[in-house]
C-alpha positions as a Markdown table, in Angstrom:
| # | Residue | x | y | z |
|---|---|---|---|---|
| 1 | Met | -51.1 | -7.1 | 48.1 |
| 2 | Thr | -54.2 | -7.8 | 50.2 |
| 3 | Glu | -57.4 | -6.4 | 49.4 |
| 4 | Pro | -59.0 | -4.5 | 52.5 |
| 5 | Asn | -61.5 | -6.6 | 54.9 |
| 6 | Asp | -64.9 | -5.6 | 55.4 |
| 7 | Arg | -63.5 | -3.7 | 59.1 |
| 8 | Thr | -61.2 | -1.5 | 57.1 |
| 9 | Leu | -63.4 | -0.4 | 54.3 |
| 10 | Ala | -66.0 | 0.1 | 57.1 |
| 11 | Thr | -64.0 | 2.5 | 58.5 |
| 12 | Glu | -62.1 | 4.1 | 55.8 |
| 13 | Leu | -65.4 | 4.7 | 54.3 |
| 14 | Tyr | -67.3 | 6.1 | 57.8 |
| 15 | Asn | -64.0 | 8.2 | 58.2 |
| 16 | Arg | -64.8 | 9.7 | 54.2 |
| 17 | Cys | -68.4 | 10.1 | 55.3 |
| 18 | Trp | -67.0 | 12.8 | 57.7 |
| 19 | Glu | -64.8 | 14.4 | 55.4 |
| 20 | Ile | -67.2 | 15.1 | 53.1 |
| 21 | Leu | -69.9 | 16.0 | 56.4 |
| 22 | Glu | -67.0 | 18.8 | 56.6 |
| 23 | Leu | -66.3 | 20.2 | 53.8 |
| 24 | Glu | -67.0 | 24.5 | 53.6 |
| 25 | Ser | -69.7 | 23.4 | 50.6 |
| 26 | Arg | -70.5 | 20.6 | 49.2 |
| 27 | Ser | -72.0 | 20.1 | 45.2 |
| 28 | Ser | -74.5 | 17.6 | 44.5 |
| 29 | Asp | -71.8 | 15.0 | 44.0 |
| 30 | Asp | -70.1 | 15.4 | 47.0 |
| 31 | Asp | -74.1 | 14.7 | 48.3 |
| 32 | Val | -74.3 | 11.8 | 46.1 |
| 33 | Glu | -71.0 | 10.5 | 47.3 |
| 34 | Leu | -71.8 | 11.0 | 50.8 |
| 35 | Leu | -74.7 | 9.3 | 51.0 |
| 36 | Thr | -73.1 | 6.3 | 49.0 |
| 37 | Thr | -70.5 | 6.4 | 51.6 |
| 38 | Ala | -72.5 | 5.8 | 54.1 |
| 39 | Phe | -74.8 | 3.4 | 52.9 |
| 40 | Ala | -71.3 | 1.2 | 51.9 |
| 41 | Ser | -70.0 | 1.7 | 55.6 |
| 42 | Arg | -73.1 | 0.8 | 56.9 |
| 43 | Tyr | -72.8 | -2.4 | 55.1 |
| 44 | His | -70.0 | -3.6 | 55.3 |
| 45 | Trp | -70.6 | -2.7 | 59.1 |
| 46 | Leu | -73.2 | -5.3 | 59.0 |
| 47 | Glu | -70.5 | -7.9 | 57.3 |
| 48 | Ala | -67.6 | -7.2 | 60.1 |
| 49 | Gly | -69.1 | -5.5 | 63.3 |
| 50 | Thr | -71.4 | -5.9 | 66.4 |
| 51 | Asp | -74.4 | -4.1 | 67.2 |
| 52 | Glu | -72.7 | -1.2 | 68.0 |
| 53 | Gln | -71.5 | -0.7 | 64.8 |
| 54 | Trp | -74.7 | -0.9 | 63.3 |
| 55 | Ile | -76.4 | 1.3 | 65.5 |
| 56 | Ile | -73.8 | 3.9 | 64.6 |
| 57 | Gly | -74.0 | 2.7 | 60.4 |
| 58 | Asp | -77.9 | 3.7 | 61.1 |
| 59 | Trp | -77.4 | 6.9 | 62.6 |
| 60 | Met | -74.8 | 8.0 | 59.9 |
| 61 | Val | -76.8 | 7.3 | 56.8 |
| 62 | Ser | -79.5 | 9.6 | 59.0 |
| 63 | Arg | -77.3 | 11.9 | 59.4 |
| 64 | Ala | -75.9 | 11.6 | 55.5 |
| 65 | Ala | -79.7 | 11.7 | 54.6 |
| 66 | Gly | -80.6 | 14.6 | 56.6 |
| 67 | Val | -77.9 | 16.4 | 54.9 |
| 68 | Val | -78.9 | 15.9 | 51.4 |
| 69 | Gly | -82.7 | 16.8 | 52.0 |
| 70 | Ala | -83.8 | 13.3 | 52.7 |
| 71 | Pro | -85.6 | 14.3 | 55.3 |
| 72 | Glu | -88.3 | 10.5 | 55.4 |
| 73 | Leu | -84.8 | 8.9 | 54.8 |
| 74 | Ser | -83.3 | 10.4 | 57.4 |
| 75 | Leu | -86.2 | 10.0 | 60.4 |
| 76 | Glu | -86.2 | 6.0 | 59.2 |
| 77 | Tyr | -82.8 | 5.4 | 59.9 |
| 78 | Ala | -82.3 | 8.1 | 63.3 |
| 79 | His | -85.8 | 5.7 | 64.9 |
| 80 | Arg | -83.6 | 2.4 | 63.3 |
| 81 | Ala | -80.5 | 3.7 | 65.1 |
| 82 | His | -82.0 | 4.2 | 68.2 |
| 83 | Asp | -84.8 | 1.8 | 68.5 |
| 84 | Ala | -81.5 | -0.1 | 68.4 |
| 85 | Ala | -79.5 | 1.2 | 70.7 |
| 86 | Gln | -82.3 | 0.7 | 73.6 |
| 87 | Asp | -82.1 | -3.2 | 73.5 |
| 88 | Gly | -79.5 | -4.4 | 75.0 |
| 89 | Asp | -76.3 | -3.5 | 76.4 |
| 90 | Ser | -75.6 | 0.0 | 74.2 |
| 91 | Pro | -73.7 | 2.4 | 76.2 |
| 92 | Asp | -74.9 | 5.7 | 77.6 |
| 93 | Trp | -73.2 | 7.8 | 74.8 |
| 94 | Leu | -74.3 | 5.7 | 72.1 |
| 95 | Val | -78.1 | 5.9 | 73.5 |
| 96 | Ala | -77.9 | 10.1 | 73.7 |
| 97 | Ser | -76.1 | 10.4 | 70.4 |
| 98 | Thr | -79.3 | 8.4 | 68.3 |
| 99 | Ala | -81.3 | 10.5 | 70.8 |
| 100 | Glu | -79.5 | 13.5 | 69.0 |
| 101 | Gly | -79.9 | 11.9 | 65.4 |
| 102 | Val | -83.5 | 11.7 | 65.7 |
| 103 | Ala | -83.8 | 15.2 | 67.2 |
| 104 | Arg | -81.8 | 16.0 | 63.9 |
| 105 | Ala | -83.9 | 14.2 | 61.4 |
| 106 | Tyr | -86.7 | 16.1 | 62.6 |
| 107 | Ala | -85.2 | 19.1 | 62.4 |
| 108 | Cys | -84.5 | 18.5 | 59.0 |
| 109 | Ala | -88.1 | 17.6 | 58.6 |
| 110 | Gly | -89.2 | 20.7 | 59.7 |
| 111 | Asn | -91.5 | 18.9 | 62.7 |
| 112 | Ala | -91.1 | 21.4 | 65.6 |
| 113 | Glu | -93.1 | 19.5 | 67.6 |
| 114 | Glu | -90.7 | 16.6 | 67.6 |
| 115 | Phe | -88.4 | 18.1 | 67.3 |
| 116 | Ala | -88.1 | 19.9 | 70.5 |
| 117 | Lys | -89.5 | 16.6 | 72.1 |
| 118 | Trp | -86.5 | 14.6 | 71.1 |
| 119 | Asn | -84.2 | 17.7 | 71.2 |
| 120 | Ala | -85.5 | 18.0 | 75.0 |
| 121 | Leu | -84.5 | 14.0 | 75.2 |
| 122 | Ala | -80.9 | 13.9 | 74.0 |
| 123 | Gly | -80.4 | 16.8 | 76.6 |
| 124 | Arg | -81.0 | 14.9 | 79.2 |
| 125 | Leu | -79.6 | 12.1 | 78.1 |
| 126 | Val | -76.4 | 14.0 | 77.4 |
| 127 | Glu | -76.6 | 14.7 | 80.7 |
| 128 | Ala | -76.7 | 11.3 | 81.4 |
| 129 | Ile | -73.6 | 10.2 | 80.2 |
| 130 | Ala | -70.5 | 9.4 | 82.5 |
| 131 | Asp | -67.4 | 10.2 | 81.1 |
| 132 | Glu | -66.7 | 13.7 | 80.5 |
| 133 | Glu | -65.1 | 13.5 | 76.5 |
| 134 | Asp | -67.7 | 11.7 | 75.6 |
| 135 | Arg | -70.1 | 14.2 | 76.7 |
| 136 | Ala | -68.7 | 16.6 | 75.7 |
| 137 | Leu | -68.6 | 15.3 | 72.2 |
| 138 | Ile | -72.5 | 14.3 | 72.2 |
| 139 | Ala | -73.6 | 17.2 | 73.7 |
| 140 | Ser | -71.3 | 19.5 | 71.1 |
| 141 | Gln | -73.3 | 17.3 | 68.0 |
| 142 | Leu | -76.5 | 18.3 | 70.0 |
| 143 | Thr | -75.8 | 22.2 | 70.0 |
| 144 | Glu | -74.7 | 22.4 | 65.9 |
| 145 | Ile | -78.7 | 21.1 | 65.5 |
| 146 | Ser | -80.7 | 24.2 | 64.0 |
| 147 | Phe | -84.1 | 24.2 | 63.3 |
| 148 | Pro | -85.7 | 25.7 | 60.3 |
């Protein structure tokens, strides 16, 4: 039996993050698994991915950190992802998604002013996404953010 490669592990771990995020309720053990899994996926993408996967890895760490109650970590990785998406040839959906991630991190941190600023920016970037399916997906993620 061959061992899974970094790309396979990164993908499986990323998908596991979504499974945990979509649980009806999470225990503290689930939260630990979520954050650990997000970092593990990110590590394997660093080994096997491209800039796009690295950005998505940072976005997932931010998302996981936000839901487990670590707003500073969430903000750090959200800004990392968004800053990286500004460099190079990131697709329009990824730039919008990272802005959504920053808005979500500010919502988790309870910063109303920054949340409003980033939520508005993310909304404008979502509207500019060329592909209808990509636009709908990122728009749905943006609308699910609730400010405390």
